[in-house]
C-alpha positions in Angstrom: 0.0 -0.2 0.0 0.6 3.5 -0.5 0.4 6.7 1.8 0.4 9.7 0.3 1.1 13.3 2.4 0.3 17.0 1.1 3.5 18.1 3.4 6.9 17.5 3.2 6.6 17.3 7.2 3.8 14.4 6.6 6.5 12.4 4.7 9.2 13.1 7.4 7.1 11.8 10.3 6.3 9.0 8.3 7.8 5.3 8.8 8.5 2.4 6.5 5.7 -0.5 7.7 6.0 -3.7 6.6 4.6 -7.3 8.1 3.3 -10.8 6.6 -0.1 -11.7 6.4 -2.0 -14.7 7.4 -1.2 -15.7 3.9 2.8 -15.1 4.6 2.7 -12.4 1.8 4.9 -9.2 3.1 2.7 -6.2 3.4 4.9 -3.1 2.6 3.5 0.5 3.0 5.2 3.7 0.4 5.4 6.8 1.8 5.1 10.0 -0.6 5.1 13.7 -1.0 5.3 15.4 -4.2 7.3 18.8 -3.9 5.7 21.3 -7.0 7.3 24.3 -8.3 5.5 27.9 -5.9 6.6 30.4 -4.4 7.1 31.0 -0.4 3.4 32.1 0.8 1.6 30.7 -2.5 -1.4 28.7 -1.8 -0.8 24.8 -2.7 -1.4 23.6 -6.4 -1.8 27.6 -7.4 0.2 26.9 -10.9 -1.3 30.7 -12.5 2.0 32.1 -12.4 4.0 29.4 -13.6 6.0 27.6 -16.9 5.8 24.3 -15.3 2.9 22.5 -13.7 4.6 19.0 -13.1 6.2 18.4 -9.3 9.6 19.4 -9.0 10.2 16.0 -7.3 9.0 13.5 -5.7 9.7 12.1 -2.4 9.5 8.5 -1.1 10.2 6.5 1.8 9.9 2.5 0.8 11.9 -0.7 2.4 14.6 -2.1 1.4 16.1 -4.9 -0.8 17.6 -6.4 2.1 14.8 -5.7 4.5 12.2 -7.9 2.1 15.0 -10.6 1.5 15.2 -10.9 5.8 11.3 -10.7 6.5 10.6 -13.4 3.6 13.6 -15.9 5.2 15.2 -15.7 1.5 19.2 -16.6 1.5 21.6 -13.7 1.3 23.3 -13.1 -2.0 27.1 -13.5 -1.6 30.1 -13.4 -3.7 30.2 -11.5 -6.9 26.5 -10.9 -7.1 26.5 -8.4 -4.2 27.8 -6.0 -6.2 25.4 -6.6 -9.1 22.7 -6.5 -6.8 23.8 -3.4 -5.2 24.3 -1.5 -8.3 20.6 -1.6 -8.9 20.0 -0.6 -5.1 19.3 3.2 -6.2 17.6 5.9 -6.7 19.0 6.2 -9.9 17.4 3.4 -11.3 14.6 4.3 -10.4 15.0 7.7 -12.1 15.8 5.5 -15.2 12.2 4.0 -14.8 11.0 7.6 -14.6 12.6 8.3 -18.0 10.8 5.0 -19.6 7.5 5.8 -18.4 7.4 9.2 -20.0 8.6 7.7 -23.3 6.0 4.8 -23.0 3.4 7.3 -21.8 4.2 8.8 -25.4 4.5 5.8 -27.6 1.3 4.4 -25.8 -0.2 8.1 -27.1 1.0 7.3 -30.6 -1.4 7.0 -33.0 -0.8 8.2 -36.5 -0.6 11.7 -36.6 -1.5 12.3 -32.7 0.4 14.8 -30.3 2.0 12.0 -28.6 3.7 10.8 -32.0 5.1 14.1 -32.9 6.3 15.0 -29.5 8.1 11.9 -29.5 9.7 11.6 -32.8 10.7 15.4 -32.3 12.4 14.2 -29.1 14.2 11.4 -30.6 15.2 13.6 -33.3 16.5 16.5 -32.1 16.1 16.6 -28.5 18.5 16.7 -25.8 18.9 13.4 -23.5 18.8 13.3 -19.8 22.1 12.6 -18.2 21.7 10.3 -14.5 24.4 10.8 -12.2 24.9 8.7 -9.2 22.9 9.4 -6.3 23.9 12.0 -3.6 23.8 11.0 -0.1 21.9 12.7 2.7 23.5 13.3 6.2 20.4 12.1 7.7 16.3 12.0 7.7 16.2 15.7 8.9 19.1 16.7 6.0 17.0 14.1 3.2 13.5 15.6 3.7 15.8 19.3 3.3 17.4 18.4 0.0 16.1 19.1 -3.2 16.5 16.4 -6.4 18.9 18.3 -8.5 18.0 19.1 -11.9 20.8 21.4 -14.0 21.0 21.9 -17.7 24.3 21.9 -18.9 24.0 22.3 -22.3 24.3 18.9 -23.5 21.7 17.4 -21.4 19.9 17.9 -18.0 21.7 16.1 -15.5 19.3 14.5 -12.8 21.0 13.7 -9.7 18.6 11.6 -7.1 19.0 12.5 -2.9 19.3 9.2 -1.5 19.7 7.8 2.4 20.5 4.4 2.6 19.4 1.6 1.7 20.4 1.3 5.4 21.3 -2.2 7.2 18.2 -4.2 8.8 20.9 -4.6 11.9 20.5 -0.5 12.6 18.5 -0.3 16.5 17.1 2.8 16.3 14.9 5.0 14.8 12.9 3.0 12.5 15.1 3.2 9.8 16.9 0.0 9.9 16.1 -1.7 6.5 14.9 1.4 4.8 15.8 3.2 1.6 14.8 7.0 0.9 14.8 8.8 -2.3 14.7 12.2 -3.8 13.2 11.0 -7.8 12.1 12.6 -10.9 8.3 12.8 -11.7 7.8 10.9 -15.0 5.7 14.2 -15.8 8.4 16.0 -15.5 10.5 14.2 -17.4 7.7 14.8 -20.6 8.0 18.8 -19.6 11.5 19.1 -20.6 11.2 16.2 -23.3 8.9 18.9 -25.0 10.4 22.1 -24.6 13.8 22.8 -23.0 15.0 19.8 -24.7 14.1 21.5 -27.8 16.2 24.6 -27.1 20.6 24.8 -27.0 19.8 25.5 -23.1 17.0 25.6 -20.8 15.5 29.4 -20.0 12.6 28.8 -17.6 13.6 25.8 -16.1 17.0 24.5 -15.0 18.6 27.7 -15.1 21.3 26.6 -11.9 24.2 25.9 -13.8 
């Protein structure tokens, strides 16, 4: 199940939960909060003066792969397999999936002559790509909440840097953070916005101006 919070404080106060049901299935929760582009004091979800309506970032708290493995009683991976598994336990990989989802949304709408088909063809022909940087590690839970997803247009591509905390060891004995993995992620809608607008320019205008 997932729990969406309207505020970053709600996300900060939430905890990763897990339990085995009577059938032996592992039940997991995901805590999430979308941060939007808005000025201080502006009413939530008022985008009338903005050049973008997609979420600036998606913050998530999840159970780690080690937590799932432990709760299901699976045999831990060892040896060379460990490096391969850990390489895929990154927020960066989730951002790659968000971009794939954006492609799929356009592809599913790509009937002959449709806006989706035209957008996808235009981006593939002349759009500047995404560059996924390694995760940037947060120092603590509050630091994770306060650290935004990094989107920087370097003139060649849109560099996306996820903020991560973990995956933490299941052996951590305090704070309900053992066996957790926190991520600040790219929204598929945000990826779509870049593909349809700034990807077609030499450099971003109203977006991604931090360099």
